[in-house]
N, C-alpha and C positions, 0 to 999 in steps of 0.2 A: 317608249323607252329609253330612262337615264345613260347621257354618251359616258363615254366611259370616260379614265381619267387618267393620261398619261406625264411620266414627267420626261422632260429635258432639262439639264445639264450641260450647263458653255454657255454665253452669252457669247463670242466670235461668227465667223460667216457661215459657218458647215451650223453651228445652235440652230443663231435667226434661222437659216434655209428646211433648219427638219422643225421649227416650233411651229413657222409662220401653215407649211404643206399642211400636220398634220393635224394646225387647228381650220381651216382652212376644208380640211377633208370631215370634218365631224367631232371631233375628238375633245375634250375635254384637257389645253393644257396647259401646268405649271409651270415655268419658265423659271430657272434657276440659275443665278449668279454667284459668285463667290462674294465678301463681304468686298474684297480688296483690289475688286473689278467696280465699283462706285459707281465714277464719273461714268464711263462709255455706257453704263445696263440705267445710267439714270433714268434718258428718258421711255425704254417701255417701263421702267418701272411704276411710272408717274402716269403713262395713257392707257398701257397693258394692250397693245395693237406692237403689230409688228407691217411693214409696206414693203411686201416682196413684188418682183417683177422680172420679167425674162420668161428663161423658153418652160420652165413649170407649171406656172399659173402668174395671173397677175392680180393682185388684191390688194386688201386690207385684211389683214387676218385678229380676230380678239382672241382675247388669250384670257382663260378661268383665272393663272395668276405667273405675275409675275414677283419676283421675290427677295431675301439674300435668305431667309433659309430655310435651311436645309428640313428638318421635321416634316411642313408646311409641304414644302417643294411636294417628297415623295408618298407622303401617304397618305394608303388605297391607292396606290398604279401598281396597274400585273404590270409597265412596264415603264422602264428607265431607262432614257433612251444620252448615255454619256460623249458631250460632243462634245471636246477637248483636245488642243495640241497630249501629246500624251505625255509630256513633261507636266499638265497634272493632274495627271489619272491617282495618284500620289494623295495629291490633294482633296481630291474629289473621299476616292475612299474611303481615309479617314473622318471626314466628315458624312458621310452616308452612315460608317461603321453601328454609333448609337441607334438609330430609328429606326435598321429595316425591321422588315414582315415578312412574313411568309408569306412563300410562291411567287417575291419578287424576282421578276428578269432582268439585271444588267448590263445592255445591249452596248460596248462600244463601238463606236465609226469617226476611225478605226479604228483599232485595238491596237496591233505593233505588240502584242500579249499581254495586253494593259489587263485582261482577264484576272489570266494568272497574277500579277499584281494586286488585284484587287478581291481576291481568291489566299489571297498571302498575307496581305490586312487584312480582315473578317477575321481571321483565325485567328492572327497578333492582338485582337480585339476580341476576343473570346465572342463571336457572334450566333450562336444559336439558329438561328432561322435558318430553313429550310430554304435556299435562294439557287441560281440559275444565274450562272451569266456566261455572255456572249462574247461575237465581237466580227465586225464587218473587216472585210481588209482593205477598203475606203469607204471614203463620204455617200450619199445617194446621189451628191453635188456638185461643180465647180460654182464656188458662189463666191463678193466679197461683196462687204456693208459699203454703202452708197454715202451713210447717214449714220449719227446713233435711227436702232429701230425702222432701216433701211437698208435690203436685201436684195443685190440684185444674181439672181442663176446662169450663166451664162451653158452647165452644161449640164446634163442628169445622164447615171448611172443607165444601160442596161438589162445588169445582173453584174447582183452583190454578194459576191461568194461569204461565206456568211457560219464561222467555226461555235463549235456551246462544250462549255464545261461544266458538267462531266460528256464530255463525247456522245456517254449510252443516253442521254436526254437527249439529243441529235433531233430525232423524228420529232418530238409533242412538241420540242421549242420552237423550230423550225414552223410549223405546220401555228398555230401562234402568232407570230414575228411573220410574216406574210398576207397579214390580213391589215396589216399598216404599209408595208412592201412589198408589193408580189412579186418583183423583181427579188429578191431573198433567194439563195440556191442552199442550199447544203455545204459546207463542207465536211472535209474529216471530221479532221477537230481546229482547235486555235489559235494554232503552229500549220496550219497548211491555210489558215485564212492570211495571219499575220506577214504570213511568209510569199501569200501572194497583194499587196497592199504595193504597188505601180513605184508609190514616188520613194525608195528613198533606191531604190534605181535611178530611173533619172531624172528629181534635183534636184543631188548633191554632187554629183562629178559635170551634169550639164554648170551650174551652176560657180563650180569651181572651174574650169575649165571658161567661165568668161570674166570669170574674177575682174580684169583692167578694163572692160568693157564695165561693169557694173558698177567701181567708184568711177568710172570716167564720164557716168552715165549722167548720176546723181541723182537718180531715182529717173531716171524715165530708159525705160530696159523690158523688153518683152523676151520671158525668155523661152516659152516655145514656139514665136517668133524668130528675134533672132539665135538665140545659141544650138538650133538643132543644127547641126554641118556631119558633113563623112566623119572628123577626124571622134567625134563624141559620141557618133553611131559608134563607131570601133570599139567606147570605153563600152558602150551599153550595150554590145554582146562580151564584153570578157567576163560581166559586169552577172550578167543571163546567163550563161557556161554555168558561173561557179554556184549561183542561185538551183537552176536545172541539175547540178549532182549528186545536191542536200534531198533535193527532191523527191530523187530519185532512193536515194538510200531510208527514206522514210515512207514513198509508196503514196508522192503527193503532184498535186496535178496543178498545170497551173494552168491560169481560166483567162488569161488575158496575150499573152505573149509565145505560147508554144510553137506557133506559124512563122515566127520572127525569120529572117534572114539577111543576118546585116549584113554578106556579103555581096549582094546587090547596090549597096551602094557606094557611089565611086564621083572620080572629079569631075568626071564629063556630064552627068545633070548636071541640071539647071538649077538655080541654089533656090526657086521652090519647088521643086520636082522633091527635091533630095529630105529640104526641113518631111515634107508629108510623109515620106518614106521613110523617115527611120520613125514613125510609130503610127503613122495609122494603122499598122492591125491593130496595136493593143490599145487605144485612140477606142478604132472604129466597135470593135469587139467591146468595148468596157462603157462607151458614151453614143453611138451613135456613126452614121455617117459624116454628117461633121464636125463630128466634137475633135480633131487637132485643129481644123479653122475655128472655132471656140473658144481652145483652150489660145492661143497666136491671141484674143483679145485679152485675156488676163495678163494687168501689169504685174508686173515684179519678178525676181527679189529687188528689193533696193538698195539694201548693204548685205555683207557676207557675216553679216547675225540673226540674219533671217530664217524662218524656222524651215525651211529650206536646208539649210546648215544642223542651226543649234533641237530639231525633230525629227529630221530623217537618217538622219548621220547615227547621234547613242543612240534615238532609238528604234533606229533604223536600222545601219546596215550594223552593228556592235548584235543585236542579236545575229545575225543571218551568220558573224563573223563566227562569234558565241558559237554556236547550234554546229557551222563543222567541224572545230576543237571539238567539242563534242562525239562529233562522227567520223572524226579523225579526216576528211578533208577540207584542203587547203585553200584559201579566199585571197588570194595575195591582191587580189583591183581592189574588193572593200577593205585593206588589209590600208591602201595604199592612198587610200583617196581617206581613210578616214586618219592616215599620219599624217596628212598634208592640208587638213580643212581642222585640224589640231594645233598645225604651225599658225598655220593665216592667225583663227580665234587666237591662242596662248591659249589653248584651252585643255587638256584631257581626256579625252572622248571617251575611253578608253574607262576612267575611274569615273566622270560623271556618268557614263551609258547603263542600258539596261541591259543586260545579255546575261546567259540559260543562269548565273550565276544569282544574281537578282533576281529569277522569278524565283528560282529554291529550285533547278534544275541543274547544277553543275556534277553531282557524285550519283544521276543519272547513267547507268549504259541507255543505249537504242530497247530496249529491250521493256525496260522500266519507263524509264520514259513514253513508250507509248503506252502501258496499262495505267500510268500514272494521269494520264490526259485521258484515257476513258472513260476513268471507273472514278475519277476524284478525289484521288489516294496513295 
């Protein structure tokens, strides 16, 4: 039987890990990166191979295709995995739009609401093909590139809540996606998947509260090993309470954070105990018993314009904050972090970010929003 073609769009850490794992699982993988990133992608283009090591699998993956030609990349692919930072979604959607085929499923890993941006751009480009969009709450792996064409996987997800747009297609879509990742489970809709992304809760505030250490260290900084303290945990608690209020209003579930109790963190704990307890419920639920310790090995951020700020704030926190505005739910801690990051990086993340207005949702009330997410129109 002929191997099935899948496409992986995005040549970063996560894209390498997804492409390599799917290729080693027996799929014909077409691996695509935008032409403006040609230099970093050159070795993979030349060899059509990815060396992967770590907790997922060790080996050298042979790709069906490595290319800057988006038409060839997505041709005849039933599923197209979009594995880019959220700020890359617009460019990928615009590149794909002219070449979409009926029945294709676009899966954003993670999405942060990006599936709705894809749908909006396809509509603007008058795409008439019948396609389905889906997005996961996070990546299947925590990975870092060791060198061009060489990726190290530190941790892998145990469950991967994934929403579908329109949500009425959830059952049939998730059943198809589970053959690629058995850990995929259905979220209620794509916004439930988006709000379950742990990164906007963990990364921005821990990075900002470690600003002096990051700048002083000149690149030698490990956020999960150094940045998780009782003070940071209290900020996590406040952010999560705001997120829980939004979830309650929309009937959503939090898959990794429901049992966290930050009030148990106190200055009497040892540093190591505190670091572990801050994130153990979330990290262990998502990535397994040793998840937090694996995370400690991942280096960075090296500066304050890392994607822990430039992605997780404008594409994660801004979405949560503006969704709170739509629902009449205050989010003062989210707002404070967004404002502080905007000042530090001299960038107005409220304006550059992707909130409900940019996703075309700002004129909806709660009932219209839920119907739109279900029906897709």
